[in-house]
C-alpha positions as CSV (number, residue, x, y, z in Angstrom):
1,X,141.4,169.8,214.3
2,X,139.4,168.4,211.4
3,X,137.5,165.6,213.2
4,X,136.4,165.2,216.8
5,X,135.0,162.0,218.3
6,X,132.9,162.2,221.4
7,X,131.8,159.3,223.6
8,X,128.8,159.6,225.8
9,X,128.4,156.8,228.4
10,X,124.9,155.3,228.5
11,X,125.1,154.2,232.2
12,X,123.7,150.8,231.4
13,X,124.8,147.5,232.7
14,X,126.9,146.6,229.6
15,X,129.2,149.7,229.7
16,X,127.9,150.9,226.3
17,X,128.7,154.4,224.9
18,X,127.2,156.4,222.1
19,X,129.9,157.7,219.9
20,X,129.4,160.8,217.7
21,X,131.8,162.1,215.1
22,X,132.0,165.8,214.3
23,X,133.6,167.0,211.0
24,X,134.9,170.6,210.6
25,X,133.2,172.6,207.8
26,X,134.1,176.0,206.4
27,X,131.2,178.2,205.3
28,X,132.2,181.3,203.4
29,X,128.5,182.3,203.0
30,X,128.1,183.2,206.7
31,X,131.4,185.2,207.1
32,X,131.3,188.9,207.8
33,X,133.0,191.2,205.3
34,X,135.7,192.2,207.7
35,X,136.6,188.6,208.7
36,X,140.0,187.2,207.5
37,X,138.7,183.6,207.2
38,X,135.5,181.6,206.6
39,X,133.2,180.7,209.4
40,X,134.1,177.4,211.0
41,X,131.5,175.0,212.4
42,X,131.4,171.3,213.2
43,X,128.7,169.1,211.7
44,X,127.7,165.9,213.6
45,X,127.7,162.7,211.6
46,X,125.8,159.5,212.3
47,X,126.0,158.2,215.9
48,X,126.9,154.6,216.7
49,X,126.8,152.4,219.8
50,X,130.1,150.9,221.0
51,X,131.6,149.5,224.1
52,X,133.2,152.2,226.3
53,X,136.3,150.2,227.2
54,X,136.6,147.7,224.3
55,X,134.9,144.4,223.7
56,X,134.6,142.4,226.9
57,X,136.2,138.9,227.0
58,X,133.0,137.3,228.3
59,X,129.9,139.5,227.7
60,X,127.2,138.7,230.2
61,X,124.1,140.8,229.4
62,X,122.1,140.2,226.2
63,X,122.8,143.5,224.5
64,X,126.5,143.1,225.1
65,X,126.4,139.6,223.5
66,X,124.6,140.9,220.5
67,X,126.9,143.9,220.0
68,X,130.1,141.8,220.6
């Protein structure tokens, strides 16, 4: 997998989630001499705020209206 997206519910009244995107990186500088491939790690990109279950048809709370 090259990219992983993770959603973290914020448990607020508007059903908002924080979404993070992780990109796979290969780092040959931190690989041991006997290893057969480069060290793999995931780097987190910028987070964003989204609706957990899509944009509601009629948002009620203020933060949902602004985000919609």
